[in-house]
PASEPA-260788 format. One record per residue (C-alpha): residue number from 0; residue in one letter; chain; x, y negated, z. Coordinates in steps of 0.05 Angstrom, whole numbers, plus 5000, padded with zeros to 4 digits. Last residue first. Layout:
BEGIN
{k: NUM r: A c: A c1: X c2: Y c3: Z}
...
END
This chain:
BEGIN
{k: 280 r: G c: A c1: 6029 c2: 2504 c3: 8871}
{k: 279 r: K c: A c1: 6034 c2: 2429 c3: 8847}
{k: 278 r: V c: A c1: 6067 c2: 2371 c3: 8890}
{k: 277 r: A c: A c1: 6109 c2: 2402 c3: 8932}
{k: 276 r: G c: A c1: 6163 c2: 2424 c3: 8893}
{k: 275 r: A c: A c1: 6205 c2: 2364 c3: 8893}
{k: 274 r: T c: A c1: 6194 c2: 2352 c3: 8971}
{k: 273 r: L c: A c1: 6239 c2: 2420 c3: 8983}
{k: 272 r: G c: A c1: 6299 c2: 2384 c3: 8934}
{k: 271 r: R c: A c1: 6296 c2: 2320 c3: 8972}
{k: 270 r: V c: A c1: 6304 c2: 2349 c3: 9036}
{k: 269 r: F c: A c1: 6364 c2: 2392 c3: 9019}
{k: 268 r: Y c: A c1: 6397 c2: 2340 c3: 8983}
{k: 267 r: R c: A c1: 6411 c2: 2291 c3: 9031}
{k: 266 r: G c: A c1: 6448 c2: 2353 c3: 9068}
{k: 265 r: A c: A c1: 6499 c2: 2365 c3: 9011}
{k: 264 r: I c: A c1: 6555 c2: 2350 c3: 9038}
{k: 263 r: I c: A c1: 6548 c2: 2339 c3: 9113}
{k: 262 r: Y c: A c1: 6495 c2: 2402 c3: 9108}
{k: 261 r: V c: A c1: 6554 c2: 2442 c3: 9081}
{k: 260 r: L c: A c1: 6609 c2: 2415 c3: 9122}
{k: 259 r: L c: A c1: 6569 c2: 2434 c3: 9182}
{k: 258 r: T c: A c1: 6547 c2: 2507 c3: 9165}
{k: 257 r: P c: A c1: 6631 c2: 2517 c3: 9158}
{k: 256 r: I c: A c1: 6653 c2: 2481 c3: 9212}
{k: 255 r: A c: A c1: 6613 c2: 2531 c3: 9262}
{k: 254 r: A c: A c1: 6651 c2: 2594 c3: 9265}
{k: 253 r: I c: A c1: 6714 c2: 2544 c3: 9278}
{k: 252 r: M c: A c1: 6674 c2: 2506 c3: 9338}
{k: 251 r: A c: A c1: 6652 c2: 2581 c3: 9370}
{k: 250 r: A c: A c1: 6724 c2: 2594 c3: 9366}
{k: 249 r: A c: A c1: 6744 c2: 2531 c3: 9405}
{k: 248 r: M c: A c1: 6702 c2: 2541 c3: 9445}
{k: 247 r: D c: A c1: 6709 c2: 2616 c3: 9469}
{k: 246 r: V c: A c1: 6789 c2: 2590 c3: 9474}
{k: 245 r: N c: A c1: 6782 c2: 2538 c3: 9513}
{k: 244 r: Y c: A c1: 6729 c2: 2577 c3: 9557}
{k: 243 r: Q c: A c1: 6790 c2: 2636 c3: 9569}
{k: 242 r: K c: A c1: 6757 c2: 2667 c3: 9628}
{k: 241 r: R c: A c1: 6815 c2: 2683 c3: 9671}
{k: 240 r: G c: A c1: 6837 c2: 2761 c3: 9673}
{k: 239 r: T c: A c1: 6809 c2: 2811 c3: 9619}
{k: 238 r: T c: A c1: 6760 c2: 2781 c3: 9564}
{k: 237 r: V c: A c1: 6699 c2: 2820 c3: 9518}
{k: 236 r: N c: A c1: 6629 c2: 2775 c3: 9519}
{k: 235 r: V c: A c1: 6674 c2: 2719 c3: 9484}
{k: 234 r: I c: A c1: 6709 c2: 2744 c3: 9433}
{k: 233 r: N c: A c1: 6672 c2: 2802 c3: 9421}
{k: 232 r: N c: A c1: 6612 c2: 2753 c3: 9399}
{k: 231 r: L c: A c1: 6668 c2: 2715 c3: 9361}
{k: 230 r: A c: A c1: 6673 c2: 2771 c3: 9322}
{k: 229 r: V c: A c1: 6605 c2: 2795 c3: 9303}
{k: 228 r: T c: A c1: 6593 c2: 2730 c3: 9284}
{k: 227 r: M c: A c1: 6645 c2: 2723 c3: 9233}
{k: 226 r: P c: A c1: 6634 c2: 2781 c3: 9201}
{k: 225 r: S c: A c1: 6658 c2: 2858 c3: 9209}
{k: 224 r: N c: A c1: 6691 c2: 2894 c3: 9159}
{k: 223 r: G c: A c1: 6758 c2: 2903 c3: 9201}
{k: 222 r: G c: A c1: 6708 c2: 2956 c3: 9257}
{k: 221 r: S c: A c1: 6648 c2: 2959 c3: 9240}
{k: 220 r: T c: A c1: 6590 c2: 2940 c3: 9195}
{k: 219 r: F c: A c1: 6514 c2: 2949 c3: 9186}
{k: 218 r: S c: A c1: 6483 c2: 2932 c3: 9249}
{k: 217 r: V c: A c1: 6531 c2: 2887 c3: 9276}
{k: 216 r: G c: A c1: 6527 c2: 2840 c3: 9204}
{k: 215 r: F c: A c1: 6459 c2: 2853 c3: 9210}
{k: 214 r: L c: A c1: 6434 c2: 2823 c3: 9278}
{k: 213 r: F c: A c1: 6494 c2: 2765 c3: 9270}
{k: 212 r: D c: A c1: 6465 c2: 2721 c3: 9218}
{k: 211 r: N c: A c1: 6499 c2: 2648 c3: 9217}
{k: 210 r: W c: A c1: 6535 c2: 2657 c3: 9155}
{k: 209 r: I c: A c1: 6474 c2: 2691 c3: 9115}
{k: 208 r: Q c: A c1: 6421 c2: 2643 c3: 9146}
{k: 207 r: T c: A c1: 6464 c2: 2575 c3: 9131}
{k: 206 r: F c: A c1: 6492 c2: 2597 c3: 9064}
{k: 205 r: Q c: A c1: 6411 c2: 2628 c3: 9041}
{k: 204 r: W c: A c1: 6387 c2: 2557 c3: 9056}
{k: 203 r: I c: A c1: 6442 c2: 2514 c3: 9038}
{k: 202 r: C c: A c1: 6454 c2: 2546 c3: 8975}
{k: 201 r: S c: A c1: 6367 c2: 2556 c3: 8957}
{k: 200 r: V c: A c1: 6364 c2: 2472 c3: 8979}
{k: 199 r: V c: A c1: 6415 c2: 2454 c3: 8929}
{k: 198 r: I c: A c1: 6386 c2: 2500 c3: 8875}
{k: 197 r: I c: A c1: 6322 c2: 2469 c3: 8886}
{k: 196 r: P c: A c1: 6352 c2: 2390 c3: 8873}
{k: 195 r: I c: A c1: 6399 c2: 2414 c3: 8809}
{k: 194 r: S c: A c1: 6329 c2: 2453 c3: 8773}
{k: 193 r: T c: A c1: 6320 c2: 2401 c3: 8716}
{k: 192 r: P c: A c1: 6391 c2: 2435 c3: 8684}
{k: 191 r: L c: A c1: 6363 c2: 2495 c3: 8707}
{k: 190 r: I c: A c1: 6297 c2: 2496 c3: 8665}
{k: 189 r: V c: A c1: 6322 c2: 2472 c3: 8590}
{k: 188 r: S c: A c1: 6392 c2: 2495 c3: 8563}
{k: 187 r: W c: A c1: 6398 c2: 2562 c3: 8629}
{k: 186 r: F c: A c1: 6317 c2: 2590 c3: 8622}
{k: 185 r: I c: A c1: 6302 c2: 2560 c3: 8554}
{k: 184 r: R c: A c1: 6368 c2: 2594 c3: 8525}
{k: 183 r: F c: A c1: 6353 c2: 2656 c3: 8563}
{k: 182 r: F c: A c1: 6276 c2: 2673 c3: 8547}
{k: 181 r: G c: A c1: 6284 c2: 2647 c3: 8465}
{k: 180 r: A c: A c1: 6303 c2: 2583 c3: 8435}
{k: 179 r: G c: A c1: 6267 c2: 2576 c3: 8364}
{k: 178 r: D c: A c1: 6256 c2: 2500 c3: 8363}
{k: 177 r: V c: A c1: 6174 c2: 2514 c3: 8371}
{k: 176 r: M c: A c1: 6202 c2: 2558 c3: 8438}
{k: 175 r: A c: A c1: 6238 c2: 2499 c3: 8460}
{k: 174 r: A c: A c1: 6173 c2: 2449 c3: 8453}
{k: 173 r: K c: A c1: 6137 c2: 2509 c3: 8489}
{k: 172 r: T c: A c1: 6179 c2: 2510 c3: 8554}
{k: 171 r: L c: A c1: 6179 c2: 2437 c3: 8557}
{k: 170 r: E c: A c1: 6100 c2: 2427 c3: 8541}
{k: 169 r: D c: A c1: 6094 c2: 2472 c3: 8603}
{k: 168 r: P c: A c1: 6109 c2: 2415 c3: 8653}
{k: 167 r: L c: A c1: 6145 c2: 2425 c3: 8710}
{k: 166 r: S c: A c1: 6112 c2: 2427 c3: 8778}
{k: 165 r: V c: A c1: 6111 c2: 2498 c3: 8764}
{k: 164 r: F c: A c1: 6169 c2: 2507 c3: 8772}
{k: 163 r: F c: A c1: 6194 c2: 2481 c3: 8841}
{k: 162 r: N c: A c1: 6147 c2: 2533 c3: 8874}
{k: 161 r: R c: A c1: 6175 c2: 2581 c3: 8842}
{k: 160 r: F c: A c1: 6241 c2: 2558 c3: 8856}
{k: 159 r: F c: A c1: 6233 c2: 2562 c3: 8931}
{k: 158 r: L c: A c1: 6184 c2: 2618 c3: 8933}
{k: 157 r: T c: A c1: 6231 c2: 2661 c3: 8891}
{k: 156 r: T c: A c1: 6299 c2: 2636 c3: 8944}
{k: 155 r: F c: A c1: 6262 c2: 2661 c3: 9004}
{k: 154 r: C c: A c1: 6240 c2: 2728 c3: 8967}
{k: 153 r: I c: A c1: 6307 c2: 2740 c3: 8946}
{k: 152 r: G c: A c1: 6336 c2: 2724 c3: 9013}
{k: 151 r: Y c: A c1: 6322 c2: 2799 c3: 9052}
{k: 150 r: A c: A c1: 6354 c2: 2843 c3: 8984}
{k: 149 r: V c: A c1: 6420 c2: 2791 c3: 8974}
{k: 148 r: H c: A c1: 6432 c2: 2797 c3: 9056}
{k: 147 r: V c: A c1: 6423 c2: 2876 c3: 9048}
{k: 146 r: F c: A c1: 6463 c2: 2869 c3: 8976}
{k: 145 r: V c: A c1: 6519 c2: 2825 c3: 9015}
{k: 144 r: L c: A c1: 6522 c2: 2870 c3: 9075}
{k: 143 r: G c: A c1: 6526 c2: 2938 c3: 9034}
{k: 142 r: P c: A c1: 6586 c2: 2892 c3: 9006}
{k: 141 r: I c: A c1: 6627 c2: 2885 c3: 9062}
{k: 140 r: S c: A c1: 6625 c2: 2964 c3: 9087}
{k: 139 r: G c: A c1: 6591 c2: 2996 c3: 9145}
{k: 138 r: A c: A c1: 6551 c2: 3035 c3: 9096}
{k: 137 r: L c: A c1: 6558 c2: 3026 c3: 9023}
{k: 136 r: G c: A c1: 6554 c2: 3091 c3: 8994}
{k: 135 r: L c: A c1: 6483 c2: 3081 c3: 8960}
{k: 134 r: L c: A c1: 6441 c2: 3131 c3: 9004}
{k: 133 r: G c: A c1: 6483 c2: 3111 c3: 9059}
{k: 132 r: L c: A c1: 6457 c2: 3053 c3: 9053}
{k: 131 r: T c: A c1: 6385 c2: 3060 c3: 9034}
{k: 130 r: R c: A c1: 6383 c2: 3103 c3: 9099}
{k: 129 r: A c: A c1: 6403 c2: 3038 c3: 9137}
{k: 128 r: M c: A c1: 6357 c2: 2988 c3: 9104}
{k: 127 r: P c: A c1: 6304 c2: 3035 c3: 9129}
{k: 126 r: I c: A c1: 6317 c2: 3032 c3: 9196}
{k: 125 r: L c: A c1: 6339 c2: 2956 c3: 9201}
{k: 124 r: I c: A c1: 6277 c2: 2932 c3: 9160}
{k: 123 r: A c: A c1: 6221 c2: 2920 c3: 9217}
{k: 122 r: Q c: A c1: 6285 c2: 2895 c3: 9262}
{k: 121 r: Y c: A c1: 6300 c2: 2832 c3: 9218}
{k: 120 r: P c: A c1: 6226 c2: 2799 c3: 9219}
{k: 119 r: L c: A c1: 6175 c2: 2803 c3: 9148}
{k: 118 r: F c: A c1: 6148 c2: 2741 c3: 9137}
{k: 117 r: C c: A c1: 6181 c2: 2724 c3: 9073}
{k: 116 r: G c: A c1: 6169 c2: 2799 c3: 9052}
{k: 115 r: F c: A c1: 6093 c2: 2772 c3: 9043}
{k: 114 r: L c: A c1: 6110 c2: 2717 c3: 8994}
{k: 113 r: L c: A c1: 6150 c2: 2770 c3: 8949}
{k: 112 r: L c: A c1: 6080 c2: 2816 c3: 8955}
{k: 111 r: G c: A c1: 6049 c2: 2748 c3: 8942}
{k: 110 r: F c: A c1: 6087 c2: 2731 c3: 8882}
{k: 109 r: V c: A c1: 6071 c2: 2805 c3: 8853}
{k: 108 r: F c: A c1: 5997 c2: 2784 c3: 8864}
{k: 107 r: N c: A c1: 5998 c2: 2722 c3: 8834}
{k: 106 r: A c: A c1: 6038 c2: 2752 c3: 8770}
{k: 105 r: G c: A c1: 5988 c2: 2806 c3: 8759}
{k: 104 r: P c: A c1: 5982 c2: 2803 c3: 8689}
{k: 103 r: F c: A c1: 6045 c2: 2758 c3: 8664}
{k: 102 r: R c: A c1: 6063 c2: 2688 c3: 8675}
{k: 101 r: W c: A c1: 6128 c2: 2668 c3: 8621}
{k: 100 r: K c: A c1: 6134 c2: 2597 c3: 8656}
{k: 99 r: T c: A c1: 6115 c2: 2603 c3: 8726}
{k: 98 r: L c: A c1: 6125 c2: 2684 c3: 8746}
{k: 97 r: I c: A c1: 6182 c2: 2692 c3: 8697}
{k: 96 r: Y c: A c1: 6215 c2: 2621 c3: 8726}
{k: 95 r: G c: A c1: 6208 c2: 2632 c3: 8788}
{k: 94 r: N c: A c1: 6237 c2: 2709 c3: 8786}
{k: 93 r: I c: A c1: 6293 c2: 2680 c3: 8748}
{k: 92 r: A c: A c1: 6317 c2: 2628 c3: 8797}
{k: 91 r: G c: A c1: 6307 c2: 2678 c3: 8864}
{k: 90 r: I c: A c1: 6357 c2: 2727 c3: 8820}
{k: 89 r: G c: A c1: 6407 c2: 2667 c3: 8815}
{k: 88 r: T c: A c1: 6400 c2: 2646 c3: 8882}
{k: 87 r: S c: A c1: 6400 c2: 2714 c3: 8920}
{k: 86 r: L c: A c1: 6471 c2: 2732 c3: 8878}
{k: 85 r: V c: A c1: 6506 c2: 2667 c3: 8881}
{k: 84 r: V c: A c1: 6486 c2: 2665 c3: 8956}
{k: 83 r: A c: A c1: 6502 c2: 2738 c3: 8970}
{k: 82 r: P c: A c1: 6567 c2: 2730 c3: 8923}
{k: 81 r: I c: A c1: 6600 c2: 2669 c3: 8974}
{k: 80 r: V c: A c1: 6574 c2: 2703 c3: 9036}
{k: 79 r: M c: A c1: 6608 c2: 2767 c3: 9049}
{k: 78 r: L c: A c1: 6674 c2: 2747 c3: 9018}
{k: 77 r: L c: A c1: 6675 c2: 2687 c3: 9060}
{k: 76 r: S c: A c1: 6649 c2: 2719 c3: 9113}
{k: 75 r: N c: A c1: 6707 c2: 2773 c3: 9106}
{k: 74 r: T c: A c1: 6760 c2: 2710 c3: 9109}
{k: 73 r: F c: A c1: 6735 c2: 2687 c3: 9173}
{k: 72 r: Y c: A c1: 6738 c2: 2755 c3: 9198}
{k: 71 r: P c: A c1: 6805 c2: 2767 c3: 9180}
{k: 70 r: K c: A c1: 6825 c2: 2697 c3: 9218}
{k: 69 r: L c: A c1: 6788 c2: 2698 c3: 9280}
{k: 68 r: G c: A c1: 6844 c2: 2725 c3: 9317}
{k: 67 r: T c: A c1: 6881 c2: 2785 c3: 9315}
{k: 66 r: C c: A c1: 6889 c2: 2817 c3: 9375}
{k: 65 r: E c: A c1: 6866 c2: 2885 c3: 9355}
{k: 64 r: T c: A c1: 6833 c2: 2927 c3: 9424}
{k: 63 r: G c: A c1: 6761 c2: 2890 c3: 9418}
{k: 62 r: I c: A c1: 6776 c2: 2823 c3: 9391}
{k: 61 r: C c: A c1: 6837 c2: 2795 c3: 9427}
{k: 60 r: A c: A c1: 6847 c2: 2726 c3: 9414}
{k: 59 r: E c: A c1: 6916 c2: 2708 c3: 9369}
{k: 58 r: S c: A c1: 6904 c2: 2678 c3: 9304}
{k: 57 r: W c: A c1: 6841 c2: 2626 c3: 9291}
{k: 56 r: A c: A c1: 6823 c2: 2631 c3: 9376}
{k: 55 r: A c: A c1: 6895 c2: 2628 c3: 9395}
{k: 54 r: R c: A c1: 6911 c2: 2564 c3: 9344}
{k: 53 r: W c: A c1: 6851 c2: 2532 c3: 9377}
{k: 52 r: A c: A c1: 6862 c2: 2543 c3: 9441}
{k: 51 r: E c: A c1: 6928 c2: 2517 c3: 9433}
{k: 50 r: L c: A c1: 6903 c2: 2452 c3: 9396}
{k: 49 r: T c: A c1: 6917 c2: 2399 c3: 9455}
{k: 48 r: V c: A c1: 6901 c2: 2341 c3: 9482}
{k: 47 r: T c: A c1: 6920 c2: 2337 c3: 9553}
{k: 46 r: Q c: A c1: 6874 c2: 2291 c3: 9607}
{k: 45 r: P c: A c1: 6808 c2: 2318 c3: 9565}
{k: 44 r: L c: A c1: 6753 c2: 2276 c3: 9570}
{k: 43 r: G c: A c1: 6699 c2: 2295 c3: 9608}
{k: 42 r: I c: A c1: 6638 c2: 2336 c3: 9604}
{k: 41 r: F c: A c1: 6670 c2: 2404 c3: 9615}
{k: 40 r: S c: A c1: 6689 c2: 2384 c3: 9689}
{k: 39 r: G c: A c1: 6758 c2: 2393 c3: 9727}
{k: 38 r: G c: A c1: 6806 c2: 2436 c3: 9751}
{k: 37 r: Y c: A c1: 6786 c2: 2495 c3: 9717}
{k: 36 r: I c: A c1: 6783 c2: 2464 c3: 9648}
{k: 35 r: E c: A c1: 6853 c2: 2431 c3: 9666}
{k: 34 r: D c: A c1: 6878 c2: 2492 c3: 9683}
{k: 33 r: L c: A c1: 6856 c2: 2522 c3: 9617}
{k: 32 r: P c: A c1: 6883 c2: 2464 c3: 9575}
{k: 31 r: K c: A c1: 6842 c2: 2421 c3: 9544}
{k: 30 r: L c: A c1: 6816 c2: 2405 c3: 9467}
{k: 29 r: S c: A c1: 6772 c2: 2472 c3: 9458}
{k: 28 r: T c: A c1: 6727 c2: 2439 c3: 9521}
{k: 27 r: V c: A c1: 6731 c2: 2374 c3: 9488}
{k: 26 r: V c: A c1: 6697 c2: 2397 c3: 9432}
{k: 25 r: M c: A c1: 6641 c2: 2444 c3: 9458}
{k: 24 r: V c: A c1: 6618 c2: 2400 c3: 9505}
{k: 23 r: W c: A c1: 6605 c2: 2339 c3: 9458}
{k: 22 r: L c: A c1: 6576 c2: 2405 c3: 9410}
{k: 21 r: P c: A c1: 6520 c2: 2419 c3: 9480}
{k: 20 r: M c: A c1: 6509 c2: 2342 c3: 9488}
{k: 19 r: L c: A c1: 6486 c2: 2330 c3: 9415}
{k: 18 r: Y c: A c1: 6414 c2: 2334 c3: 9433}
{k: 17 r: L c: A c1: 6410 c2: 2309 c3: 9503}
{k: 16 r: A c: A c1: 6438 c2: 2245 c3: 9468}
{k: 15 r: A c: A c1: 6394 c2: 2253 c3: 9402}
{k: 14 r: M c: A c1: 6344 c2: 2242 c3: 9459}
{k: 13 r: V c: A c1: 6373 c2: 2186 c3: 9492}
{k: 12 r: C c: A c1: 6379 c2: 2151 c3: 9419}
{k: 11 r: L c: A c1: 6310 c2: 2168 c3: 9402}
{k: 10 r: P c: A c1: 6283 c2: 2150 c3: 9462}
{k: 9 r: G c: A c1: 6315 c2: 2077 c3: 9460}
{k: 8 r: Y c: A c1: 6305 c2: 2079 c3: 9385}
{k: 7 r: I c: A c1: 6226 c2: 2067 c3: 9381}
{k: 6 r: L c: A c1: 6220 c2: 2024 c3: 9455}
{k: 5 r: L c: A c1: 6280 c2: 1981 c3: 9442}
{k: 4 r: R c: A c1: 6251 c2: 1970 c3: 9356}
{k: 3 r: G c: A c1: 6182 c2: 1948 c3: 9395}
{k: 2 r: L c: A c1: 6215 c2: 1908 c3: 9443}
{k: 1 r: R c: A c1: 6253 c2: 1880 c3: 9396}
{k: 0 r: M c: A c1: 6190 c2: 1856 c3: 9351}
END
């Protein structure tokens, strides 16, 4: 039995160590002075622990011609991701509710079109979306980027909620209708209270996709309206003098911390929510 466990957990531990090695390098490098990095190795523990690189990445690192650090761009990402997650999740919930509990002729065809949207690559919608943002007067702005992520994310959130709601018995909505509840009363009082797992799934999925997105950010914003990922790219790729590896790693860690926290806090609900709607539909 011990040999069997060793054969199972041994390779798993080795693979986990290899998988976590980049994170280890990022953390220890961000805590080292620059001279120690150039005089030693990336993997070893820091001889002198300092948070100077984190301070520089947050408030002093040069992004283009402005040395403001990541702080204003972190705020931009928050202003983008919070409304985009709320709107895309809310619209997806209503779409899934209609497609399962208030079916209409052609509902399957509409769902098929939304499902097809899940397979559209980012590059396929760049030019149409750019023209749409120009017509709406939202080009180069944070609200425009929110609009892009909501439009692209509705297909995924609708898929999540539709597959979850189809597993709920129709008797719930019929009983509520007998009691006089209408469309929105059933949605708020009957459907949503049972949908916490899939709401968590949708929020985690959308938050991760939107926060980590680079292509939409670099394509539809510019200057001070850019999100965190675009600013991180500029910090890493625009350097004068010696390469500031500790600042680069600290900036990458700052950009990664929100998604790490989301998965640490709510990650256990992610798989639970996905499997909850996998029985039917």
